[in-house]
N, C-alpha and C positions, 0 to 999 in steps of 0.2 A: 779346062775342067773336063774330066773323062765323061763320055756318054754312058748312059745306063741301059743295060740289056734287061728288059722286063718281060721277055717273051716266053718264059718258062715257069713251071710250077711242079710241086711235089703232088703226085696224084692222090696219095693217101699218107698222111703223117700220123704215126702212132706215138703218143706220149709215153712217159715212163710209168704211168698209171694204167695204161692199156686203152685209153680213149683214142678214137680215130677222128682225124680232121681231113675232109676231102679238099682238093684243089687249093693247097697251100702255096700262095704265090711267093716266088723268090726273085731277087734282083742282083745283078752283077755289073761290075765295070766292063767297058767294052774291050778290055785287054785280057779278059779271062780266056784260057784256051778253049776253043770251040769244041774240041773233042770231049773235054771234060763235061761241059754243059749238056751236050747231046747224050752222053753216057748216063749222067745222073738224073736228069730231069725231063719231064714230058713237056710237050708244047702246050702253052696255056690255051684253055678253051673259054667259051663264053659262059660256062656254068658259074653259078653264084658262089662267091667266097665271102663268108661273114666275118672275116678278120680274126680268126682264132689266134693268130700270132700275137694279137694284142694282149692275150692272157699270159704269154710266156715267150721266152727266147728259145727257139729250137736248138737242139744239140747240133754240133757242126764240127767239121774238120777245118782247122786253120792252117793253110798251106803257104809256105814261103818258097817261091820258085827260084830257079837258078839265076834269073834276071833281076832278082831282088823284090819283085812284086809279091804282095801278101793278099790272099783272098780267102774268104769264108764260104764254106760249102755245107749248107744244112743237110742233115741226114734223116731220111724218112724212118729208119729203123735203127735200133741199137743191138740187133742180133750180131753175134761175133762174126759170122760169115759175111754179113753185109758191111760191117766196119772194115774187115780185112780186104774185101774186094775193092772198096772205095780207096783205101790207103794204097794198095798196090797199083791201082789205076792212076792215081795222082803221081806216084813215084815214076811210073812209066811215061808220064807227061811232064817231066822236068821239075817236079816238086822236090826240093832239097830237104826241107824240114816240115813235119806235120804234127800238130797237136790236136787231140780230141778235147773238145769243150762240151761239157754236159749241159743238158736242158736246164733252164733257169726260170723259176717262178718266184716273184717277190711275194705273192700271196696266192695260195692254193684255195679255190672255192670250197667252203665247208660242205657244200652240196655233194662233193665227190665222196664224202665219208658218211654214209648212212649209219646212224646209230652212235657215232662217236660223241663223247661228252667233253666239251672244251671248258677250260677254266674261265671263271667270271669274276674272281676276286684277286687283288694283288697279293704277292708274296710279302710276308713280313719277317721272314727268318733267313734272308740272304745276308751273310756276314760281309763286312767291308773288306776284310783281309781274305784274299783268295788262296785257298789251299787245294792243290790239285793232286790227283793220283794218275799214274800211268796205267792204261787199260789195254790189254791186247785182246784180239778177237779174230774169229774166222770170217773171211769175206770172199764172196763169189763175184769176181769182176765181169764186166760186160765184154772185156777184150780177150777172154779165153772161153772156149766152148764148154769146158768142164773143169772141175777141181776148184779148190779154194786156196787163198793166200792167207798168211797171218799178218795182220796189220796192227798198228797201235795208235792210240790217241790219248789226250789228256783231258780229264773231266774234273770239274770242281766237286769236292767232297760234300759241300753243304750248299743248300739244304738237302737232306737225304731224299726227299720226295722228287726234287728236280734231278738229282743224281740218278735216281732209279728210272725216271722217264728217259734220260739220255742213254741209258744202257739197255732199254727195253727191246730195241730192235737189233741188238748185237748177238751173234752166235758164239757160244762158248766163251763169254767174256771172262777175263781173269786180270787181277790187279798186279800180277807178277811183271808186267811189261812185255816187250817184244819177244817173239818166239823164233824158232828156226825157220828157215825158208821164208823169211819176211818179204813182203812185196813192196816195202817202202822204197827200195832202190829203183823200182819200175816207174816212179813218178806218178803214182796213182793218187788222186784226190777222190775219196769214196763218195758214193751217193749219200745224201743226207737231207733230213728235214731241218728247217731252221725254226726252232721254238721261239715264238714272240710273245712276251708277257710283260707285266709291270710289277714293280716292287715298291714298298714303303718301309721305312724303319719302324720297328716295333713301337707302338704307342704314338706314332706320328699322326697328326691331325688328318682326318679323312678328307678334308677340303684341300690339302696340299697336293701339289702336282707330283704324281709318282714317277719314278725313273723307269726307263725302258730296259728290258732284259732280253737278250738274245743268247740262245744256246744251241749248239749243234747236236742232232740226234742221228748218228750214222745208221744206215740200214744195211745189214749184211747180205740179205737175200736179194737176188737179181730179178726174180719174177715179178711182173706187174701186179698180180693179185696180192702177193705178200707185201710188196712195198705199200700198197694201199691199206691192207689190213693192219699193218704195224702202227697205224695212227692211233689205234685203241690204247696202246701203252704210252703214247706221247701226248695226246690231246689233253689229259687231265692237268698238264702243266702249262698249257698254251692257250692264250686268247685266240691265236690264229697261227698258221704255219706258212713258211716259205719252203722252197725245195731247190736243191741243186743236184743235177745228175752227175754221174761219174765223169771225171776229167783225167786225161793222161797226157803228160808232157812227153814230147818226142815219141809219139805212138808209132811212127814209121820204123823205129828201131826194133819193134816187137813183131813185125810181120815181114817175111822174106818170100821171094818167089820159090815155089816148091821145086 
């Protein structure tokens, strides 16, 4: 069994909502390249860490090295320049394939969202048959410093209230489908809230157990303040929300040495 290196930490981790967490501890197998650990992480101090990582799984680069070993490297920041610098450094240290894995929250504390009004009653108008529409939208990715991509997704048309909540954080949403210069081929899984609610059939006994409903609500804008504020259009459909940050398959193909 490989030994664990627990001598390092992220001095300050900034989540996708803009909250900062000091002294975020990280651990690695003893076969991780020393140069990478020294470049990415500070030496662990005796300062108190209150286990913020228990709330979420930090964003990370997942690197497969030329010797076949796979390692996960948490990233303190999702700024484009910081992602690029980390990717290029891993490439220069024998990483053959690199994926960006976004931050993951099973449940985002409602205390993050001052003033947001969350749903408290089950849906009774979700049809059994799923009818979906293809929706294209502008999206600002973490992996480029400026400019937008045109992405597309599929959203159930009914009920209309839930459909509207899922579209509320999209920029220039259109039902025509994908547009030109689409970013789909770049392997991007966009940042999104996970709407969590419940539903009953119309007229169903209130004592019966409702079914769980999960829906994605993609967020087009990349700024932490806007990601946070977009909850206002999503919360009316959600008992609570999860969250997934932007992920990119084979992100190493998108950054090259200048």
